C-alpha positions as CSV (number, residue, x, y, z in Angstrom):
1,M,-46.1,-136.9,11.7
2,T,-46.4,-133.9,9.3
3,S,-47.8,-130.8,10.9
4,I,-50.6,-128.6,9.4
5,P,-48.2,-125.7,8.8
6,D,-45.9,-128.1,6.8
7,L,-48.9,-129.1,4.7
8,I,-49.9,-125.5,4.1
9,R,-46.3,-124.7,3.1
10,K,-46.1,-127.6,0.7
11,K,-49.4,-126.7,-1.0
12,R,-48.3,-123.0,-1.1
13,D,-45.2,-123.9,-2.9
14,G,-47.1,-125.9,-5.5
15,G,-46.5,-129.4,-4.1
16,E,-49.0,-132.3,-4.3
17,L,-50.3,-133.8,-1.1
18,S,-50.1,-137.5,-0.6
19,D,-53.2,-139.5,0.4
20,G,-52.0,-139.6,4.0
21,E,-51.4,-135.8,4.0
22,I,-54.8,-135.2,2.5
23,R,-56.5,-137.3,5.2
24,T,-54.5,-135.5,7.9
25,F,-55.7,-132.1,6.6
26,V,-59.3,-133.1,6.1
27,G,-59.4,-134.8,9.5
28,A,-58.2,-131.7,11.1
29,V,-60.9,-129.6,9.4
30,S,-63.7,-132.0,10.3
31,G,-62.4,-132.6,13.8
32,G,-62.0,-128.9,14.6
33,T,-58.3,-129.1,15.4
34,I,-57.2,-126.7,12.8
35,Q,-57.4,-122.9,13.0
36,E,-59.9,-121.1,10.7
37,A,-57.0,-119.0,9.2
38,Q,-55.2,-122.2,8.3
39,T,-58.3,-123.7,6.8
40,V,-58.8,-120.6,4.6
41,T,-55.2,-120.4,3.6
42,N,-55.0,-124.0,2.4
43,S,-58.5,-124.0,0.9
44,R,-57.5,-121.1,-1.5
45,R,-55.0,-123.5,-3.1
46,S,-56.0,-126.2,-5.6
47,L,-57.7,-128.6,-3.2
48,S,-60.4,-130.0,-5.4
49,S,-58.9,-133.4,-5.7
50,D,-57.8,-133.3,-2.0
51,I,-61.2,-132.7,-0.7
52,T,-63.0,-135.1,-3.0
53,A,-60.5,-137.9,-2.3
54,A,-61.4,-137.8,1.4
55,A,-65.2,-137.9,0.8
56,T,-67.1,-140.3,3.0
57,N,-68.2,-143.4,1.0
58,L,-71.6,-144.6,2.1
59,K,-71.8,-147.5,-0.4
60,L,-75.4,-146.6,-1.3
61,K,-77.1,-147.9,-4.5
62,Q,-80.0,-145.5,-4.8
63,V,-80.2,-141.8,-5.2
64,P,-79.4,-139.6,-2.1
65,M,-78.8,-135.9,-2.8
66,I,-76.5,-134.2,-0.4
67,S,-77.1,-130.5,-0.8
68,G,-76.3,-127.1,0.7
69,R,-77.8,-123.8,1.8
70,G,-77.8,-120.6,-0.1
71,L,-74.6,-118.7,-0.8
72,A,-74.3,-115.1,-2.1
73,H,-77.6,-114.1,-3.7
74,T,-78.7,-117.6,-4.6
75,G,-81.2,-119.6,-2.6
76,G,-80.1,-123.1,-1.5
77,T,-82.0,-126.4,-2.1
78,L,-82.2,-127.0,1.7
79,D,-83.6,-123.6,2.4
80,K,-86.4,-124.2,-0.1
81,L,-87.2,-127.7,1.2
82,E,-87.3,-126.4,4.8
83,S,-90.2,-124.0,3.8
84,I,-92.3,-127.3,3.8
85,P,-93.4,-127.7,7.5
86,G,-91.7,-130.7,9.1
87,F,-89.2,-131.4,6.3
88,N,-86.0,-132.6,8.0
89,I,-82.8,-132.3,6.1
90,H,-80.7,-133.7,9.0
91,Q,-80.6,-137.5,8.6
92,S,-78.0,-139.9,9.8
93,A,-76.3,-142.4,7.5
94,A,-78.6,-145.1,8.9
95,Q,-81.7,-143.0,8.3
96,I,-80.6,-142.2,4.8
97,R,-80.3,-146.0,4.1
98,D,-83.8,-146.6,5.5
99,I,-85.3,-143.8,3.4
100,L,-83.5,-145.1,0.3
101,G,-84.8,-148.6,1.0
102,S,-88.4,-147.4,1.3
103,V,-88.5,-144.5,-1.2
104,G,-85.5,-144.7,-3.5
105,F,-84.1,-141.2,-3.0
106,C,-83.8,-138.4,-0.4
107,I,-82.4,-134.9,-0.1
108,V,-80.3,-134.1,2.9
109,G,-77.6,-131.8,4.2
110,Q,-74.0,-132.3,5.4
111,T,-73.6,-133.6,8.9
112,E,-70.6,-134.1,11.3
113,T,-70.1,-137.6,9.9
114,L,-71.4,-137.1,6.3
115,V,-68.8,-135.2,4.2
116,P,-67.8,-133.3,7.4
117,A,-64.9,-131.3,5.9
118,D,-67.2,-129.8,3.2
119,R,-69.6,-128.8,6.0
120,V,-66.9,-126.6,7.5
121,L,-65.5,-125.3,4.2
122,Y,-68.9,-124.5,2.8
123,A,-69.8,-122.3,5.7
124,L,-66.5,-120.4,5.3
125,R,-66.9,-119.5,1.6
126,D,-69.2,-116.5,2.0
127,V,-67.1,-114.8,4.8
128,T,-63.8,-115.4,3.1
129,S,-64.8,-114.3,-0.4
130,T,-64.2,-117.7,-1.9
131,V,-67.8,-118.4,-3.1
132,D,-66.3,-118.3,-6.7
133,S,-63.2,-120.4,-6.0
134,L,-63.1,-123.0,-8.7
135,P,-61.2,-125.6,-6.6
136,L,-63.6,-125.1,-3.6
137,I,-66.7,-125.3,-5.9
138,T,-65.4,-128.5,-7.4
139,G,-64.4,-130.0,-4.1
140,S,-67.7,-129.1,-2.4
141,I,-69.9,-130.5,-5.2
142,I,-68.0,-133.7,-6.1
143,S,-67.2,-134.6,-2.5
144,K,-70.9,-134.8,-1.7
145,K,-71.5,-136.8,-4.9
146,G,-68.5,-139.1,-4.1
147,A,-70.0,-139.8,-0.7
148,E,-73.2,-141.0,-2.5
149,S,-71.4,-143.9,-4.4
150,L,-73.1,-142.8,-7.6
151,S,-72.7,-144.7,-10.8
152,A,-73.6,-141.7,-13.0
153,L,-74.0,-138.0,-12.4
154,V,-75.4,-135.1,-14.5
155,L,-74.5,-131.6,-13.2
156,D,-76.4,-128.4,-14.2
157,V,-73.8,-125.6,-14.6
158,K,-75.3,-122.2,-14.9
159,F,-73.9,-119.1,-16.8
160,G,-75.3,-115.6,-17.3
161,R,-76.1,-112.5,-15.3
162,A,-77.8,-114.2,-12.4
163,A,-75.2,-117.1,-12.2
164,L,-71.8,-117.2,-10.6
165,Y,-70.2,-117.4,-14.0
166,K,-71.3,-114.7,-16.4
167,D,-70.2,-116.2,-19.7
168,L,-70.2,-119.7,-21.3
169,E,-66.4,-119.9,-21.3
170,G,-66.1,-119.6,-17.5
171,A,-68.9,-122.0,-16.8
172,K,-67.5,-124.5,-19.3
173,E,-64.1,-124.4,-17.4
174,L,-66.0,-125.3,-14.2
175,A,-68.1,-127.9,-15.9
176,Q,-65.0,-129.5,-17.4
177,Q,-63.2,-129.7,-14.1
178,L,-66.3,-131.2,-12.4
179,V,-66.6,-133.8,-15.2
180,T,-62.9,-134.6,-15.1
181,T,-62.9,-134.9,-11.3
182,G,-66.1,-136.9,-11.1
183,N,-64.8,-139.4,-13.8
184,G,-61.5,-139.6,-11.9
185,L,-63.4,-140.9,-8.9
186,G,-65.1,-143.6,-11.0
187,I,-68.4,-141.7,-11.4
188,R,-69.6,-141.5,-15.0
189,T,-70.1,-137.7,-15.0
190,G,-71.6,-135.3,-17.5
191,A,-72.8,-131.7,-17.4
192,V,-75.5,-129.5,-18.9
193,L,-74.5,-125.8,-19.4
194,S,-77.7,-123.7,-19.1
195,R,-78.4,-120.0,-19.3
196,M,-79.4,-118.0,-16.2
197,D,-79.9,-114.4,-17.4
198,A,-83.6,-114.1,-16.8
199,V,-85.7,-116.1,-14.3
200,I,-86.0,-119.8,-15.1
201,G,-89.6,-120.7,-14.7
202,R,-91.8,-118.0,-13.2
203,C,-90.9,-117.9,-9.4
204,V,-88.1,-116.7,-7.3
205,G,-88.0,-117.4,-3.5
206,N,-88.1,-120.4,-1.2
207,S,-91.9,-121.2,-0.8
208,L,-92.8,-119.9,-4.3
209,E,-90.2,-122.2,-5.9
210,V,-91.5,-125.2,-3.9
211,I,-95.0,-124.4,-5.3
212,E,-93.6,-124.1,-8.8
213,S,-91.7,-127.4,-8.5
214,L,-94.9,-129.1,-7.3
215,E,-96.8,-127.7,-10.2
216,A,-94.1,-128.9,-12.5
217,L,-94.4,-132.4,-11.0
218,K,-98.1,-132.2,-11.7
219,G,-97.5,-131.5,-15.4
220,N,-98.0,-127.8,-15.2
221,G,-94.4,-126.6,-15.3
222,P,-93.3,-123.7,-17.5
223,D,-91.7,-124.7,-20.8
224,D,-88.2,-123.6,-20.0
225,L,-88.1,-125.3,-16.6
226,M,-89.4,-128.5,-18.2
227,E,-86.8,-128.3,-20.9
228,L,-84.1,-128.3,-18.3
229,V,-85.7,-131.1,-16.3
230,T,-86.2,-133.4,-19.3
231,T,-82.7,-132.7,-20.7
232,Q,-80.9,-133.4,-17.4
233,G,-83.0,-136.5,-16.7
234,G,-82.8,-137.7,-20.2
235,M,-79.0,-137.3,-20.3
236,L,-78.8,-139.3,-17.0
237,L,-80.9,-142.2,-18.5
238,L,-78.6,-142.2,-21.6
239,M,-75.5,-142.4,-19.5
240,T,-76.9,-145.3,-17.4
241,G,-78.0,-147.2,-20.5
242,L,-81.7,-146.8,-19.7
243,A,-82.2,-144.9,-23.0
244,S,-80.7,-145.4,-26.4
245,D,-80.4,-141.6,-27.1
246,L,-81.2,-138.3,-25.5
247,S,-84.5,-138.0,-27.2
248,E,-85.7,-141.3,-25.8
249,G,-84.4,-140.3,-22.4
250,K,-86.3,-137.0,-22.4
251,K,-89.5,-138.7,-23.4
252,K,-89.2,-141.2,-20.5
253,I,-88.7,-138.3,-18.0
254,S,-91.7,-136.5,-19.5
255,D,-93.8,-139.6,-19.2
256,A,-92.8,-140.0,-15.6
257,V,-94.1,-136.5,-14.9
258,I,-97.3,-136.8,-16.9
259,G,-98.0,-140.2,-15.5
260,G,-97.7,-139.0,-11.9
261,V,-94.8,-141.3,-10.9
262,A,-92.5,-138.4,-10.2
263,L,-95.0,-136.6,-8.0
264,S,-95.8,-139.8,-6.1
265,K,-92.1,-140.3,-5.3
266,F,-91.7,-136.8,-4.1
267,Q,-94.7,-137.2,-1.8
268,A,-93.2,-140.4,-0.4
269,M,-89.9,-138.6,0.2
270,M,-91.5,-135.7,2.1
271,A,-93.3,-138.2,4.4
272,A,-90.1,-140.2,4.9
273,Q,-88.2,-137.0,5.9
274,G,-90.6,-135.8,8.5
275,V,-93.5,-134.1,6.7
276,A,-96.9,-135.2,8.1
277,N,-98.7,-137.6,5.7
278,E,-101.7,-135.2,5.5
279,T,-99.5,-132.3,4.6
280,A,-97.6,-134.3,2.0
281,R,-100.9,-135.5,0.5
282,S,-102.3,-131.9,0.5
283,L,-99.3,-130.5,-1.3
284,C,-99.5,-133.2,-4.0
285,S,-103.2,-133.1,-4.6
286,A,-104.5,-131.9,-8.0
287,K,-106.2,-128.9,-6.5
288,T,-104.7,-127.4,-3.3
289,D,-104.4,-124.1,-1.6
290,Y,-100.6,-124.2,-1.1
291,F,-100.7,-121.3,1.4
292,K,-102.8,-123.4,3.8
293,V,-99.5,-125.3,4.3
294,L,-96.7,-123.0,3.3
295,R,-96.0,-119.7,4.8
296,K,-97.6,-116.8,2.9
297,S,-96.1,-113.3,3.0
298,K,-98.0,-110.5,4.7
299,H,-97.9,-108.2,1.7
300,E,-98.1,-108.3,-2.1
301,M,-97.3,-105.7,-4.7
302,E,-97.7,-105.8,-8.5
303,L,-95.4,-103.8,-10.7
304,K,-96.7,-102.4,-14.0
305,A,-95.2,-102.3,-17.5
306,P,-94.0,-98.8,-18.4
307,A,-95.0,-99.1,-22.1
308,D,-96.6,-101.2,-24.8
309,G,-94.3,-103.6,-26.6
310,V,-92.6,-107.0,-26.3
311,V,-90.9,-108.3,-23.2
312,A,-87.3,-108.5,-24.4
313,D,-85.5,-109.2,-21.1
314,V,-86.0,-109.6,-17.3
315,D,-82.7,-109.3,-15.3
316,G,-82.8,-112.2,-13.0
317,L,-79.8,-111.0,-10.9
318,V,-81.6,-107.8,-10.0
319,L,-84.6,-109.8,-8.8
320,A,-82.4,-112.1,-6.8
321,E,-80.5,-109.3,-5.2
322,V,-83.5,-107.3,-4.1
323,L,-85.3,-110.4,-2.7
324,H,-82.1,-111.2,-0.8
325,K,-82.2,-107.8,0.9
326,L,-85.9,-108.4,1.7
327,G,-85.1,-111.6,3.6
328,A,-85.2,-114.4,1.0
329,G,-81.4,-115.0,1.5
330,R,-78.7,-114.7,4.1
331,S,-75.6,-112.5,4.4
332,K,-73.7,-114.9,6.6
333,A,-73.8,-118.5,7.5
334,G,-76.4,-119.4,10.1
335,E,-78.7,-116.5,9.5
336,P,-82.4,-117.5,9.1
337,V,-84.2,-116.9,5.8
338,N,-87.8,-115.7,5.3
339,H,-89.4,-118.5,3.3
340,S,-92.4,-116.3,2.3
341,V,-90.4,-113.6,0.5
342,G,-90.3,-114.0,-3.3
343,A,-91.5,-112.8,-6.6
344,E,-93.8,-114.2,-9.4
345,L,-93.0,-113.3,-13.0
346,L,-96.3,-112.7,-14.7
347,V,-94.9,-112.4,-18.3
348,S,-92.5,-114.5,-20.4
349,L,-89.8,-113.4,-22.9
350,G,-91.2,-112.5,-26.3
351,Q,-94.7,-111.9,-24.9
352,K,-96.6,-108.8,-26.0
353,I,-97.6,-106.5,-23.1
354,K,-99.7,-103.4,-22.7
355,K,-98.6,-100.3,-20.7
356,G,-100.0,-100.6,-17.1
357,A,-100.3,-104.4,-17.2
358,S,-98.9,-106.3,-14.3
359,W,-95.6,-108.0,-15.0
360,L,-94.3,-108.9,-11.5
361,R,-95.9,-109.8,-8.2
362,L,-93.7,-109.1,-5.3
363,H,-94.2,-111.0,-2.0
364,Y,-92.7,-109.3,1.0
365,D,-93.1,-109.7,4.7
366,V,-91.3,-107.9,7.6
367,L,-89.2,-105.6,5.4
368,A,-91.0,-103.5,2.8
369,P,-89.2,-102.6,-0.4
370,T,-87.7,-99.2,-0.6
371,S,-88.3,-96.8,-3.5
372,D,-84.8,-97.5,-4.8
373,Q,-85.5,-101.3,-4.7
374,I,-88.8,-100.8,-6.5
375,N,-87.0,-98.7,-9.2
376,R,-84.4,-101.4,-9.5
377,L,-87.1,-104.0,-10.1
378,Q,-88.8,-101.8,-12.6
379,N,-85.6,-101.3,-14.5
380,A,-85.0,-105.1,-14.6
381,L,-87.8,-105.3,-17.2
382,T,-86.9,-104.4,-20.8
383,V,-89.8,-103.8,-23.2
384,N,-89.0,-103.2,-26.8
385,D,-91.1,-101.8,-29.6
386,D,-93.3,-104.4,-31.4
387,T,-91.3,-103.9,-34.6
388,Q,-88.1,-105.0,-33.1
389,T,-87.2,-108.6,-33.7
390,Q,-86.4,-110.6,-30.6
391,H,-83.9,-113.4,-30.6
392,K,-84.4,-115.8,-27.7
393,H,-81.4,-118.0,-27.0
394,A,-81.9,-121.7,-26.1
395,L,-81.9,-122.3,-22.4
396,V,-79.5,-125.3,-22.7
397,A,-76.4,-124.1,-24.5
398,E,-74.2,-127.2,-24.4
399,L,-73.8,-130.7,-23.1
400,L,-70.6,-132.3,-21.8
401,L,-70.8,-136.1,-22.0
402,P,-68.2,-138.4,-20.4
403,H,-65.8,-140.0,-22.8
C-alpha cells in the first residue's frame, strides 16, 4: 500500500494521483491518521481535482447548501445564520433528507461524515496562509457542491478591494477553474463575476446582514443586492431550462420575492432547522422589531460626513477589517464571533450629502472602537465636489456560462 510520504513526494514532483491514491489521502485527512504538516504540505499542491473527486455523494434531488464559516476578514454564511436563535447548522445526512423532503432546501455545515476532508482543510487555511490558494478554494467549494448531487450550479465570484481577488482577471481565473471543475464532475456550472469594492447592500455584520436579507425577501432589498440575487437566480433558471433567457429568469426570481414565496420558504427552513415556530414567524412578519429576536449591540455611533458633495466611494475592506477587530469575525478557527457587531451604511454611491450628515451607523459591543479605527472608518468615505462627474460601474461585470 502506498504511504502518505510517497503520495506527498509524487505530488511534489508534479505527478498525478490515481483514484485510489486520492482516496487514501482524503481518507487519512478525514480519519485523522495524517499529521497536520503532511496535510498542509500536500494541500499546497494542485489538489482541486483530488479533493472534489473524493466528495461524498448524497444522491439528493433538491437544494442543500453546504457552507462554511468566516475566513480572513469575511463573515461566513453559517456565522450569520447562527445569529438566529435556535438555527442549527449541524444536520446529519438523514436529517438533511428529511428537511429537503418537507421544505425543499436547507443550509448546513460540514460534518465528520459530510465532506469530511474539506472540514479539516477548511479549518487549516487561516493558520497556514492558504486562504487564497486557488486549488484549495476550488476543492473546498466544488467538493461541497459535488456532495449535493446538483444538476446545475451558479457561483458568485467576487473581485475588488473587499474581495479575495482584487481585479477581474484574478477572479476570472478562479471562476474559470470552478466552472471547469464543476462541469468535469457532471454539474452544469456557471459563474457570476461581481464587484466588491464598496458594501453590497447597506449592512455589514452577522445579525445586521440577516435583517437585510429578510428585508430583501420581503421586497425591500437595496437595488444592488437585488440585482445580484435576480441575476444569479435567473441564470440558474436559464441553465436548468426553466427560463428561455436571462431576462425571463430574472423576472421569475423577482416575482418569487414580491409574491412572498421566497420568504415563506425561508421561514419553513428556519423552523425545520431548529428555530422556534414563533421566532420564525416573527422574523418573517411584515412589521417586526428584529432586535426582540436577534442580539442587539450595547452601543451605537454615527459617523458624520466631512464636507458637502457626492458620495464617490466607500471602502468596504476598511469597514470589514475594523468590524473584524471589534468582534464580528475571528482570527483563528474555533473562535466565537459577536453577532451584534456591525455597521449600517446610511448613504449610497452617487448620493448628495451635506457636511455633518450621518453616513455610517456603527454597532459595537464589548470592544469600543479606538480613535485610530474611527479615523480609518472616516477615511473609508470619499466625498467629491458636486461638479465632479461620478462613474458607477455595474455590480455584475461578467457571466460565465457552461458550454
